[in-house]
C-alpha positions, 0 to 999 in steps of 0.5 A: 516515510512513515505516516502518522495519523496527525500528519494525514491532513498535511500530507493528503493535499501533497499526495493528491497533487502528485496523483493529479500529475502522475496518476500511476505514482505507486508511492503516492497510491500506497500512502493514499490507500494507507490513509483511506484505510486507517483514517477513513476506515474505508477498507473497500476503497483502500484495496485498489489503491494499495494494490495498484501501489504495490503492483507498481514496484516503485521505490518504497512500496515493497514494504511489509506495512503496505502488505499488512494494510492491504491484507487487513483490508482484504480480510475485513471485506471478506476476501480471505482467499486473496489475503493468502495470495498477498502473503505469498507475493510478499514472501516471494518479493522478500526472497528475490530482494534477499537473493539480489543482495538488497536485503 
């Protein structure tokens, strides 16, 4: 599912309900982080949401778009060294998925 800004107000209550019931739901966390970063432009608040979601390795979270938004938020908050770590982690994920035949 790719969120577009016009759908944020419709999707946000659903995401919040999921997170109340399943606080560690990685799929909901990355989408909430995406909304916080793009709609609210709260880069610092988006970082832990995106990071926890990606770290969960839940279905649908190992996606270049979430890594991009995490890297962008890290960069905009001055955490330049951490951006390189995320690029490396994403590259390793792609290699592993490719080797396993998923990609």
